[in-house]
N, C-alpha and C positions, 0 to 999 in steps of 0.2 A: 238155364232160365231161372231168374230169381222168383221166389215165392211172394205173392202179394202179402203186404203187412196188414194186420188188423187195424181198423180205424181207431183213433184215440178220441175218447170223449172227456170232457171236463166236467167234474162235479163241483159245484160251488156251494160252500157252506158259509155261515156267518163268520167262521174263524179262518177261512181261506179256501183254497182249491186243491183237488187232487185228480190225477188222470186215471182212466181205466179203459181197457180195450173191449169191455162188455162181456168178457168170458167168465169172469168171477163175479160173486155177489158184491153188491155195493159195500157191504160190511168188510169183506175180506180185502177188497181193494183199498178201503180207507185205512185198515190196520197195517197193510203192507207198506203204505206211504207214511205211517205215523200220524195220520190225521186224527184229531181228538173227536171221538163220537161215542154216544152211549150205547151199551149193549149188555147182554147177560147170557141168555140160554143158547143163542145162535140156532134155535130150532123153530123160531116163529111163534113161540108160545107165550113169552113173558111180555112182549110189547115194548121192552126197553129201547130197542133200536128204531122205534117208529119215527118217521119224519114227515113233516108237512111238505108237500110238493108245490113249490112256487112256480115251476115251469119246467118243461122238458119231457123227454120220452124214456120209458122204462118198460120192462116186462117181468112177470113173475117167473121164477125158476121152477118151482113146484106148486101144484094146486094146494089150496088150504085144506086142512082137516078139521075134525070136530074139536081138536085141542088148540087150533091156531088162534092167536090173538086177532080180534075183529077190529080192523082199522076203519076210520071214517072214509068218506068218499075221496077226500083230498090227501090221504096219507098212504105211505108204503112202509113195509118192514125192510130195512136194509139187508138183513140176513137172508131174505127170501126173494129179493129182486136184483136184477142187473140192469145196467144202463143200455138203452137203445139209441142214445143220443146225448147231447149235453143236458145236464140236470141242475136245477137249483133247489136246495133243500134247506129246511130249518127245523130246529128242535124246540118247540114251545115249552116242553116239560123239563128241559135240561139245559144247564149252562156249562160251557166248557171251562176248565180250570183257567183262571185269569193269569196265573203266573206259573208257566210250566217249569218243572225242575230241570236244572242243567248243571253240568260240572263247571266250576269256576276256580280260577287260581286266587289264592288269598295269602296275605302275609301278616304275621303277628305284629300288633301295635304295642300291646302291653300285657303283662301277666302280674296279677296282684292277689295276695292272700286276703280273703275276706274273713275267714276264721281259720282255725287250725286244720280243718278238713275241707274247706271250700275255697276254690280259686276263681277269681274273675279273669276271664281271657277275652281280649278284644282283638279282632282281626279286621283287616281292610281288604275288601274284594278288589281284585285288579281288573284292568281293562276299561275301555271306554264305555261299554254297555252297562247301564245302571242295573244294579241288583235290587229288585223290588220284592217285597214280601208283605204279608198281612199279619196283623197283630195276632199272636198265638201260634205261628208256624215255627218249624224247626229245620235244621240242616243236618246233613251227615258230614262229619269231618273225616276225610279219607286218609287211611293209613298205608304205609309203604308195603305192608304184607298182603294187601288186597282187601283188608277188612275196613270197617268204618265204625264210628261212634256217633249216636244221635244226641244233639243238644238243642234245647229250646233257645230261640233268639230272645234274649232278655230285655232288649231295648225296643221301644216302639219304632216303627219304620222311620228311619232318618234321625232317631233320637240320640244316637251316639256319634252323629256326623255322617256326611256323605259316604256311602259305601262301607260304613263300619258296622260290625255286628258284635254284640256282647253276649258272652256265655257265662253261666255259673256252674262250676263243675265240682262235684263232691268226689273226694278220693275214695277209690275202691282198692283196698289193700291187695297188692299183688297184681293190680290191673295193668294190662299192656299199655294203655294210654295214660291213665292217671298216675301210675308209679314209674312208667317207663319213659314216655315221650314228654308229657306235660311239664315235669319239673325242669327239663332242659331247654324249653322253648325260650327264645330270645327275640327281641324286636327285629323285624326283618326276615325271620325264618319263614320259609314257605309252608303253607298248610292248606292244600286244596280241599274244596268242599263240594257237596252236591245238594242242591235244593232250589227253592224252598219246598218243604213237604208239610203235610198236615191239613186237616179240614176243621180243626177245632179253633175257629178264627172269629174275630170280631169285625163287623157286626154279624149277628145271626141272619138267616135267610129272610126273616120277617120280624119287625118290631111291633106288629099289631098286638095290642093287649098287654104289652110289657112296660111296667113302670119301675121295676127293681132288678138289680143285678147282684147275685151272690157268687163270690169266688171262693173256691176251696183249693188249698194247696198243702202238700206235705213236703218238707225238705226243700230241695232245689226246684221242686215243682212251682215254687214262687216265680222262677224265671219264665215259666210258661204263661202265668196269669197276669204278671205285672204289665206287659204291653197292652193286654185287654183292659186292665184297670185304667191305664192312662188314656187309651182311646175312648173308653166309655165316658170318663170325666170330661174329656175335651168335647165330646158330642153334645153335652148339656141336654140330653134327651131323657134322663132318668131322675126319679125322685130320690132314690137311695142306691148307693154302691157299697157293698159290705164284703170284706175279705176276712176269711178264717184261715190262719196259717198254722199248721200243725208241725211240731218239732219235738225232738227228744229232750232238749234243754233250751233255756232262754237264749243262749249264745247262737243257736242255729237260726234264730230269726234275725239274720244278719243285716237286714234293711230296716230295722225298727226305727232308727232315727229319721230316715227318709219318710217312712209311713206316718210317723207321728207329726212330722212337719206338714204332710199333705192333709192329714186329719184336722190339723189346727187351722188351716186356711180354707178348707172346703167343707161346708156343712152337709153336703151330700154324702161324703165318704166317711166310713168307720172301719176300723180293723181290729181283730181280736187274735192275739197269740193263744194257741191251744197247746200247752206243753205237757206231753204225756208223762214226763218224769216228775210232775208236781201235782199234788192234789189241792192246791190252793184255790179257793173259790174266786178270789179277786183276780187271779191270773187267768183261770180257765173259764170264767163266766158262770152263768146260772147253772146250778146243779152239778158243778165241778166236772163238767164234761171233759173227757180225756181224748176225744177224737173230734176232728173238725165237723163231721157230719152230725154228731150229737150236739155240738155247740150250736150249729146252724138250726137244727130241728127245735131245740129248746128256746130259741130266740123268737119264735112265733112270727116269722115273716109271712107276708101275704103271698103264699106260694102260687095262687091262681094267676097272679100278675107278675111273676118272677121268672127270670132265666138264670140258669146256674152253669158255671164253667168250673170243671174240676181238673186238676193236673197234679199227678203224684203217683203213689203206689197203686198197683192194681187192686189191692184189698180195699183201700180207701175209696177208689172210684166205684167199685162194685157195691160196697156197703152204703155209700152216699146215695147212689142211684136208688137203691131199695128203700132207704130210710126216707128220703125226701119225696119220692113219688108217692109213698104211702101217706105222707103228710099233706098231699094235695098238689104237688108240683106236676104239671102236665109232662108226660113222658118225652115229648118231642122238644122240651125246653131244657134238657140236661145234656150239655156238651162236655166231652171229656177227652183227655189225652193221658193214657196210662204209661208210666215209666216201666220199661223192661230192660233193666241194666244188663250190660254185657258181663258174662261170667268167664270169658276166656282169659286165662293167664298165659297162654301160649300163642304165638303169632299164628294167624290163619294163612296157610299156604295157598297160593293161587291154584285154581282148578287146572288139572292137566287137560291137554287136548282130548276131546272125545274120541274114543276108539271105534265107535260104531256110528253109521250115518243117522240112526234113530236118536242119537244123543246130542244133536247139534244145539248149541247155545249161541247167543249173540256176543259181541265183543265186550258189552258192559256187564256180562254175567259175573257174579262173585258168589262164593259160598256164604259169605257174610250176609248177603241179601236174602238168600234162601232161609238161613237160620233165623234172621230177624222176622221174616214173614211167617215162618212156622211158629215161632214163639207167640206172636200176636194172635195167630189163629187159635192156638191152644187156649190162650187166655180167654179169647172171645167165646169159644164153645162152652167153656165152663161158666162164664158169666151169663150167657144166654140161657143155659140150663137152669140157673138159679131164678130166672124170670118166668119159667114155666109154672103155671098154677092150675089146679083142677078147675075145669069149667071152660077153659079157652078152646077154641077150635084150631085145627091144623092151619087154616088160612090166617087166623089171628096170630098164631105162633110164628109163622114165617114173616109176617109183617113186623112183629116185635124184633125178630132176629135181624132182619135187613136194616131196620132203623138203628139198632145197636151197632151194627158194623159200620154204618155211615158215621155215627157219632164217634166211633173209635178212630176214624180217619181212613177207612177203606174208600178208595176212589170209586169202585164199582165191584160187581161180582163177575168172575170169569165163568162160573157155572151157577145156575140158580141155587138158592138156599133150599135145602130139603129138611123138613121136620116130619117125622112119622110116629104115630101113636099106636100102641098095642098091636092089633092084628096087622096093621100096615107095616110094622117093623119086619115082617117076613119077606117083604118084597124089595127088590132093588129100586133105587131112586128113579130109574127110567120107566118104571111101570106106573100104572094109575095109582093115585093117592086120593083118599077120601078127604077132601078139604073141609068137609063139615063135621068130621069125626071130633068128638070132644075128649079132652084129657080127663081121666078120672083118678081118684085116689087109688094108689097101688099099681097104676099102669107102668109099663115099660115104654120108653120113647127114645128116638134117635135124632141127633142133630148133626147135619153134614153141611159145612160151609165151604165156599170157594172165593174169598175176597182177594182183591189186589191191593197190596200195601206198597206204596212208594215204588211202583213199577215191577214188583215181584208177586208171583202167584202164591197165595197161601191156601193150603187145602188140608182140612182136618175134620175128623168125625168121630163121635163116641156115642155110647149108649148109657142111659140113665134109668133109674127105677124110682118111682115116687115113694114107694113104701119099702117094706122089708121082706116081701115075698121071696122065699128061697129059690123057687124055680126061675123067676125073672132075674134075680141077682146072679144065679148060675149062668143063665144065657148071656147076660151082659159080660160076665167074667170070661166066658168062653171066647167071645170075639177078641178080647184083648190078649188072652193067652195064646190063641192061634196066631195072632199077629206077632207076638214076641218070639215064639218058636220058629215061625217062618222067617223072620228077620235073621235069626241065628243061622238058619239054613243058608240064607243068602251070604252071610259072612263066611260060611264054609265053602262057597264057590258054586252054588247052584245057579242055573239059568233062570230067567223069568218064568219060562214055561214049567220047569221043574218045581219052582216054588209053589205054584198053585196045586200041583199034584200032592206035594207034602202037606199043604194046608188042608186039603180034603181029608187026609188021614187024621190030622190033629183034631179037626172039627168033630169027627166021629167019636173020638176018645172023650169028648165032653158032652156026648148025647145030642149032637147037632149035625146037620148036613151043611156043607159049603155050597153057597149059591154061586155057581160058576159064571153067571151073567155079569157079575161085578169082577172086572179083570185087571184093575190097576192101570195107571196112565202116567204120562209125562207131567212134569211141573218145571217151571223155569222162570227167568225174567219174562215179562209179559210181552206178547202172547206166544206160548209154545206151540199153539195150533198152527202157526205159520210154518213150522218145521214138519208137521205131520201129526196125525192123530193115532199114534201107535199104542197098542195095549201091552202092558207088562206081561200078561199071561201068554203072549205070542212071541216074546223075545227069546230067540234061541242062543243068547249070549248072556254073560254075567252082567247084570245091570250096574251102571255106574253109581257113584256116591252122590246123593243130594239132588238127583233130577228125576227120580221115579217115586210115585206114591203107591204104596202097597195097600190095597183095599181088601178087607175081610168082611164078608157078609155071611152070616150063618142063620139057619132056620132050625128051631127046636124040632126034634124027631117026634115029639108027642103033643106038645101044646101049640096052639096057633099063634106063636110069637117068634120073633127073631132078634138079631142084634147086629151092630155094625161098628167097625173100628177101622180108621185109616190114618196113616201118617207117612211122612217122607222117609225113605230108606236112607239111613245115615250110618257111617262107620262109627 
């Protein structure tokens, strides 16, 4: 006798529909089908997955607690509810990505040297389906070894012709792509890509109160801001558009003739080369500024009515944000895309088939994706730490961190952002945090992020000290050293469970106790939770490369402080 099948319900969103049998949460059902939905903590606390119910039946899976997000009468939390019939939902607070990334075949149209070190590459996307992108986005050019390289789309949408994309590529000596593949590319050669990616796009979410646009670029970061420049001029909605282009020498401003022509015929637009190799005041502008952020700050823009887009080196983006917000630029009007150049000179081998069921990944998983997400997360944590100032509360710090991640291009967080000050650094992130606690001079603090970058989970955390207190510095150092030694134990062939036994011994050698509640977890192409929520400390096998995060939480044996460090286990 056949078993009765569970009824199928249809969940209707503004972006489409997905089915569910009502046994799983609405969020899990959406993720399993690849439906675009907002979410973060998956515990009913953050409210990210709240949805307005336009019609249909549902039921809660678990009762709310004192930490639960409080919904309005016509809302539900997708992670806490399941369908009891067909449902129609919408997200007034969230907009799905308008152009989902996808793999597309492309062929080379032309390759042209712009300077001795910079190449213009134009490709044409194949197929009948139109490739659409927004000004400011980038793509990943796919390599045969399983890796990829990210490049900004240098032309405005449709600006190079139907289906054509233009890239400006600087040579990296010894680079697999720029010294290996690029010089041999000929018209007609296949070059698959994945995209579009990136949230540093024009127009911004709101133009209210914005009269001016300032663009900052270093090197080939110009390719990232030029489409934004052209789209902004075409909109005719701004009083001024100003570009500051930083370069090591004048030749690196390879589009100078084009920019001079634009400046000559459009009274709204002005551009300024900022050449670090020259101290000439007429070249670098007022005060002989050698960096684009300095040149912009010295120009006395009306920052209260300006939006800034920055594309280039992480150092420039970090310093520009700090300098210009201090000059009066609203923090939410600084949009950025930081270059994180590939440093691999050897091909990236495709990942071997997982040897243990806990280590499942999808077909699209690549080690290059994990490495790129990891590097962006490391950069983000240190940039966010630089934004922490005495006097802010924990709640304010989390808001600053989440805003920064969004501006860097994170689509969302796969776990909530955790920031903990002083006494709260003793506790694991899953325990109560005093959101009203204020950061003081000399305090120790922890930043732990879980952003999703281009479909891959990034997870990184570190501990910082505001002053020079020796005990707090020792505690922060202890977390990092315990991580390093535990990773070496992993390379020697210890199981996941044995790693945390060793970490406990190492922590005591630094005057600390290991907090065993923090036990390590999976990381992968998003979302790994569909494969299982396994803990590294419970793994009775040797963990694989690039898919586990080793978390180290220590508590000082004497002082009421602690420290945290986490990173992906990599060979």
